[in-house]
PLY file of the C-alpha trace (Angstrom):
ply
format ascii 1.0
element vertex 50
property float x
property float y
property float z
element edge 49
property int vertex1
property int vertex2
end_header
9.11 5.92 -8.31
7.57 6.50 -11.32
3.92 5.95 -11.77
1.25 6.58 -14.34
-0.62 9.77 -13.38
-3.88 8.05 -13.69
-3.17 5.15 -11.41
-1.49 7.94 -8.86
-5.11 9.26 -8.88
-6.49 5.90 -8.16
-4.50 5.56 -5.33
-4.51 8.95 -4.18
-8.34 9.07 -3.99
-8.23 5.26 -2.54
-5.88 6.75 0.37
-8.26 9.12 1.35
-11.05 7.21 1.40
-9.62 4.84 3.72
-7.80 7.75 5.60
-4.01 6.92 4.67
-0.91 8.79 3.39
-0.35 7.70 -0.31
2.50 6.69 0.70
0.83 4.56 3.20
-1.37 3.26 0.80
1.01 2.13 -1.58
2.98 0.33 0.48
-0.52 -1.74 1.60
-1.27 -2.65 -2.18
2.12 -3.68 -2.60
2.30 -5.88 0.78
-1.30 -7.08 -0.56
0.01 -7.85 -3.91
3.26 -9.71 -2.90
1.34 -12.01 -0.60
-0.72 -13.10 -3.36
2.34 -13.98 -5.34
3.29 -16.10 -2.31
6.02 -13.57 -1.07
5.05 -13.04 2.58
6.20 -9.83 4.15
6.23 -9.11 7.56
4.31 -5.74 8.50
6.48 -3.16 10.09
7.29 -2.91 13.68
4.71 -1.02 15.84
1.71 -2.03 13.80
0.81 -4.58 16.40
2.16 -7.52 15.34
4.61 -9.62 16.87
0 1
1 2
2 3
3 4
4 5
5 6
6 7
7 8
8 9
9 10
10 11
11 12
12 13
13 14
14 15
15 16
16 17
17 18
18 19
19 20
20 21
21 22
22 23
23 24
24 25
25 26
26 27
27 28
28 29
29 30
30 31
31 32
32 33
33 34
34 35
35 36
36 37
37 38
38 39
39 40
40 41
41 42
42 43
43 44
44 45
45 46
46 47
47 48
48 49
């Protein structure tokens, strides 16, 4: 994935503050954005969700 360095830096800071990897943070942000657009995405197995 190509990403603007400023955006990546912001994601790295948020990920560190929330004790997540950059990969996990990007996935969470994508899921949130998709949910806001009405595209429901089930959480991955093992997250405590049925």
